[in-house]
N, C-alpha and C positions, 0 to 999 in steps of 0.2 A: 754314780751309776750311769752306764751307757744309755743314751736315748734310744727308745724303742722306735724302730723304723720298718715295720712289716710292709712289704710292697702291696699295692692294690692288685686285685685279681684282674687278669686280662679280660675275663668274661664276667658279666654280672651274675652273682650267685644268689638265688632266692630260695628260701625254705618255706614250705607251706605246712601249717599246723592247724588242727581243727578248732572251731569255736568252743568245743566241749573239752578242751585240753585238761582243765582242772575240775570238771564237773563231778568227778568221782570222789573228790576230797571234801570232807565235811567242814573243816575249819579254815579260816583265812590264812593262818600261819602256814599250813601245808600248801595251800594254793599258791601263796607268794613264793615259797621255796621252789616249787616245780617251775613256775614261770621264770624265776631267777636262774634255774639250771638251763633253760632254753636260751635265755639272754646271754648267759656266759658262754655256752657252746657256740652260739652264733658269732660272738665276738672273737673267741679263741681261734675259730677256723675261718674268720674273715668273710662271713656272710654279709651281703650287701642289703638284703631285704628279708623281713619276716612277714609272710602273708598269712592272715588268719582267715580261713575259708569257712562258710556257713556249716553248722552242724548243731544238733540238739543233744543235751541242753546247751543253750547259747550263753557262754560266759566270755564272749569276745571282748566286751567292754573292759572287764577286769584284766584280761591278758594284754590288751593294747595299752592300758594305763600303766601297768607295772613294767612292761617291756620298754615303754617310752621313758619312764622314770629312771630306770637303771641305765639306759643309754645316754641320758642327759648328764653332762658334766656337773659335778656336785655344786659348783659355784653358781650355776644357772637355775637350780631347782627352786630356789626361793622366788624367782620371778615367774616360773612357768607352772608350778604346782602348788595349789592351795592345800592347806591342811584338810585332809578328808579321811574318813574311817578306812577306806579301801587300802590306803597306804600305811596303815598302822605298823606293818612289819617290813615294809620295803627298806627301811633304814638298816635292817639287820643283814641285808644281802651284801656280799663283798663288792667293792667298787670294781668296775671293769678294767680301769687303768689302760685303756686303749690310747692311741696317740692323741686323740682329740680331748682327752681328759688330762690336760696339762697341770702340772703342779707349780710352775713358775708363777709367782704372785707379785712381782715387782715390775712396774711399767718401764723402768730404765733398762731392764734386761731383755725387753722385747727386741727381736731382730727383724730387719727388713726382709720381706719374703716369707716370714713365718705365718702360718695359718692358725686361726683360733676360732672357737665357737663363742658366740655372744648373744646378748639380747639388746635390741635397739630401743632407745628411748630418747626423750627430749630433755635437754638441759639449757634453759634460757634461750629457746629457739634454735638450738644447734643439735644436730643428730649425733648422739654419742652411743657408745657400745660398752657394755660390761663384758670384758673378756677375761675376767678372773684375776685382774691385778688390783692394786689398792685404789685406783680411781678409774672412772670411765674414760675411754679414749675417743677422739673425734673421728667420725666417719666422713669421708669425702666422696663426692660423686653421687650417683643414683642410690636411693635407699628404699626399702620396702616400708610397709606400715609399721609404726612404732609399736613396741611390745612384741615384735616378731623375733623368733630365734633366727640368727643369721650366721653364715660362715664368712669370715673376713680374712683379708691378707694385710699384714702390716706393710705400710708404704713409707712411713717415716719413723725412725727410731729416736732415742734420746729421751730427755725429760718430758717432752710433749709428743708422744708417738701418735700417729694417725693410721687409719686403715681404710680399706675399700671393700666392697662386696666381692666375694669369690665364688666360683662354682666348684662343686666337688670334683668334677672331672679334671680340674687343675692340680689337685692334690696328689702327690706321688705315692703317699702311704695310705694304708687302710684307715678309714675315717668313720668307723661304726656302721650300724645298720639303720635302715628306715623301716617303718611299720605300716602295713596296709591291712585294714579290715575290709576284706573283699565281700561284695554281694554276689559274686559269681560262684557257682558250685565248683567243686573240685574238678569235675569233668570238663566244665567250661574253661576253667583256668588252664588246664593241661592241654586242651585241644584247640584253644582259641587263637593260636598263632602268636601269642605274646612271648613265647620262649622257643628257641630253636633246638633245645635239648631238654627232654623231660624224663625224670627218673622217679619211679614209684619205689617205695621201700615196703617190703612185706615179708612175713615169715614164709609165705608160699613162693616167694620170688627165687630166681636163680642165684646160687651162691656167688658172692662178689668176685671170687677168684676166677670163675668161669667167664665173667663178662669184663674183666679188667682191661684186656687188650682192646676190645671193641669200644669201651668207654674212653680210653686214651685217645683213640682216633677221633671220636665225636667231640670230645672236649677241646681238642686242638683247634677246631674250626668254630666252636660255639661262641656266640656273643652274649646270650642270655640263657641261664640254666635254672631249671626248677627241680627241686628235690622235695617230694611230698611224703607226708607221714600220716598214718591212720590215727584213730582216736582210741581212748582207753576202752571203749566198748566195741569198736568195730574196726577191722582192717580196711585198707584201701579197696580191696575187692568188694567187700560188703557195702562200703559207702557208695561206690560207683554203681552197684546193682540197684540201689534206690533210684538212681537216675536212668536205669535201664541201659547201662553201659558196661563194657568190659575193660579191664585194665589195658589190654593190648590195643584197644581202639583209641585210648587217650594218652598213653605213655610209650615212649620209645624203649625204655628199660624198666624191668621189674626185678629188683635185686633184694637179696637177703644179706644184710651186712653183719648179722649176728648168727652165723650158721652154728648148729649144734649148741644152741643157747642152753645154759645150765639152769635156768629158772623157767617156771611155767609161763610167765609173761615177761615181756620187756616193755617198760613204760615208755610213753611217747618221748618224754624228755631224755630218757636213756638211749632210745633209738636215734634221736637227733645227734647226740654226742658221738655214738658209735659210728654212724654213717658219715658225718662230717670228718671224723678222724681218718677213716680209710680213704675218702675222696681227697683229703688234703695231701695224701701221699702221691697222688697222680700229678704228673707235670702239667 
């Protein structure tokens, strides 16, 4: 099978979902499934960050936990996630199979310049990293605290491979998403200067087709893009009104990516997938 090599986005893409994302669901299995849908959509369409903004009821801890679990390569989960009831159904979610979820499990097949995700620990006073092969490999150079998840680059191949710390910016392919549970309100996130292109998604927004050309122009120059979604109980307009703000004061675009929707409601996880799918078509 040909190796998956989706390119990194030229601008950082962040999606913002509410802390109440799964509050409407009564059981953990359904909550897990919805969070898994968001995780998979983020990965399919190469989102760099999932931001969970404050909302009530607050279930941000569960969303952050499961989003992180799914994004973590399977060989690292035993190091980073203890057995806990909230993860009871997380194992039923399909693996993301993004480029950082490598399947190669033999140290001798590691290549110089290859990037891997790992966990750093001590082995007889030496820094070693579990990168998903049959034995830990030695890390050279500066290292963070032991027990940390790390991104590494293979510097020596062969029977005793070695690695060094790497930065995500060095990696030419998409490398998964990061997760942030923000304390900032949606309005503060959108208007705080953290992003140079802000997009609200709403049933009351302008149809995507009417804004497509203007979006293309803005995306061409953007370095950091925020795409925000409402909650199961309230759209972005209602959420911002609680802050005594208007959509136009916080966002540069307010778009409807599901015009003429055929169902009474579009769930947040469905809106995430639909929106990222159409944005992915833009250059």
